[in-house]
N, C-alpha and C positions, 0 to 999 in steps of 0.2 A: 504494500500500500504506500503510495507516494504522499509525501507531506506537501502541503500547499501553504505558502506564506501569505499574509494579509497586510496591506498597507492602505492608508487613507490619503487621498490627494485633496488638499484644502485650498483656501483662498490665495495662497502664495503661488500656486501652480507648479509647473515643472521647473525646479531649480537644480543647480548642481548638487546641492545637498540631498535632494530627493533622489536623483539618479544614483548617487553614491550609496544611499540606503538601499535602493533597489538592487544594486550590484552585490551588496553585502548579503542580502537575502538569497541571492542565487548561489552563494557559496555553500549553502546548506540544502536548498530546495531547487527543483527544476521548474516548478510552477509557482507563480505569484499572482494573487488577485489584488487589483487596485480598485478600491471603492472611491469613486469620484463624488465628492460632496457638492451640495447645491451652491455653496459659496464659491466654488471653482468654475462651474459652468452650468447653464440652465437649458441648453438646447443640444440636439444631436450633431449639428454641424460643427459646433465648437468642440464637442467631444471627439469628433473625427480628427480635428486639427491637433488636439492634445495627444491622441493615440499616435499619429504620425511623428510628432515631435519626440515622444518617448522612444519610438523605434529608431529614429535618426540618431539620438544620443546614445542608445545602447549599442548598436552595431549590427552586423550581419547574422549573428547567431540566434536571433530572437524573432518570434512571431507573436501576433496578438489576435484576440477575438473579443469583440465587444458584445456584452449581454446586458441590456438595460444601461445602467450607469456603473457597470463593473467591467473593468478591462482585465482580461485574463492574459498573462504574458508567459510564454514558454521558452525555455532555453534549449537549443539544440547543440549537438557536438560539432556538426559541420555547418558551414555558412549556408543559410537558406536563400538569401538573395545577394545579388552583386551590384 
């Protein structure tokens, strides 16, 4: 059974500190769920921009799936996109 980490994304948005915390979670787990709070964004278009920004800052070994206002991030061994 795989462990899933949980993080909340608040009104400060995607910062360098948030990305570092996310990378620290991936040292122990391969899946992390990010709960996006209402203070961060209130519509789906803004949520898509946040998801793309997170992927851009993490690198090629990660994929995301958005379910409601939860972003599920998975780390792969090989690069998924180039």
